[in-house]
N, C-alpha and C positions, 0 to 999 in steps of 0.2 A: 777506746772511748773517744778518741779524737782530741781536738783542741780544748784548752781550758779557757775559762772566763777570767780575765785580769781586770781588777777594779782598783784604781788608785784613789786614795782618800787624803784629804787634808782639812785641818781645822784652823781657824784664826780667831783671835779675840782682841778687840780694841779696848784698851784701858784695863786689861786683866790685872787684878790686884788693886785697881784704883776705883774711882767713883764711876758709876753707871757703865760697867763693862758691857760690851756687845759682842756676841759670838756669831760665827758663821761657818758653813761647811762648803767644801768643794769635793765633788766626786767626778772622776773621769774614767770612762770605759769606751770600748768600741761602740757600744749601744747608745750612750748618752753622756751629756755633761750636766751636772747639777750644781747650782750656785744658790744657796739659801741662807737666810739669817736664822739663828736659833730663836724660838719664840720666847717672849718675856715670861711665859708661864713656867719655864724651866728653872726659874730662880736666878741667882747670881751666876752669870756666865764666867767660865774660866777657859784657859787654853786647853786643858785636859778634857773638859766637858765637850768642847768643840771637836776635838780629835775623836772622842768616843762617838759623838753624834754623827760625824762623817763616816766612820767605820760602820755604824749601824745602818745608816742610809745607803751606803754602798753595798752592803750585804743584801739588803732588801731589794735593791735595784737589779741584782744579778738574776738571770733566769734560773728557774728550777727545772732543768732539762737533763739532769744526770751528769753533765760535764763538770769537771773540777772547777772550783772557784778559788782564786787567789786574791785576797784583800791585801793590798800593799799600802803601808803607812810608814811615815818617817818618825812617828811617835813610838819609840821603843818601849816605853813603859806601858802604853796601851796594848801593843802587840804581845808583850809578856803576860799581861793580865789575861788577855783573851786566849792565850795559848797554854794556859795552865800555870800561871806565874805565882803559885804559892800564896803567900799572905795577902797580896793585893786582891787576888781572885776570891779568897775566902772572905775577906772583909766586904767586898762588893756583894757576894752571895748572901751574907748574913744581914746586910743592910745596916751595919754599924758605922759609926763615925760621921753622923750627920752634922752639917755646919748650918749656922743660921742663914736664912734666906733660901733654903731648899736646894742649893747648888750641889752639895755632895750627895744628897739622897737622889737627886735627879740624875747625876752621873752614874750612881750605882744602879739605878733603874735601867739606864742605857746599857750598861754592862750585862745585866741580867737578861735583857731583851735580846741583845746581840748573841749571847751564849745560847739562849733558847732557839733563836733563828738558825744558828749554825748547827745545833743539835738536831733540829727538825730536818735540815738538809742532809745531814749525815745519816739519819734514820731512814731517809728515802734513797740512800745509796750515793749521795753527792758528796765528794771530798771537798770540804771547806777548810781552808787554812789561812792564817794571818802571817804575813811576811813583813819583816822590818827592812826598809830600804834607806839608804843614805839620803839625807835632805838634799834636794837638788840633784840627786844622783841619776835621775831618769827624766825623760820628757814628760811621762805620765805624772810623776810626782810634782814636777814644776807646774804642770797645768792644773792639777788638783789644788795646789797652793794658790795659784792665781785666781781660780774660781772662788775659793773661800774669801780672798781679799776683795774681789769684785762685789761679793754679796754684802760686804761692809759699807760699800759706797751707797749713798742715797739713790733709791729708784733702780738699783741694779740686780736685786735678788730674783733669780728665775731659774727654771730648769728647761732644758731642751734636748731633744734627741739629736744624735749625730748621724751622718751618712744616710739620712732619709728614714731612719727607723723610728 
């Protein structure tokens, strides 16, 4: 089947747990770099929400060409949830545990959407899996984190292809 698509993802949240938190995502692959803020419509931003949003965006940015897709994240709890992590996955699937401000329900919606997207790829014969990587353990992980941090800076949120794609 050939080479696999590797997508590195990272989320960041400024003032997580404080007043007016702002979340952002970074996605790095051979095809593109994505650096975007989370929309205010997602409710109260958290670091976990940003990580799930990055994974979701990364999976959606991967081509649907039958080659395996590896989504790499340093957020182990997110990786476990998406790889069949028991109670966390069941809670997200059932929609339970909503917090005020919509943050938790928005995060659960991201998990459900990511699981749907991965399931669709698998039903089309594409191997999709989520890998935990050590924070800062690879150039791709570092770049995804930097892209998320850049999106938190005023006027810096954008997406662009790499290598002319």
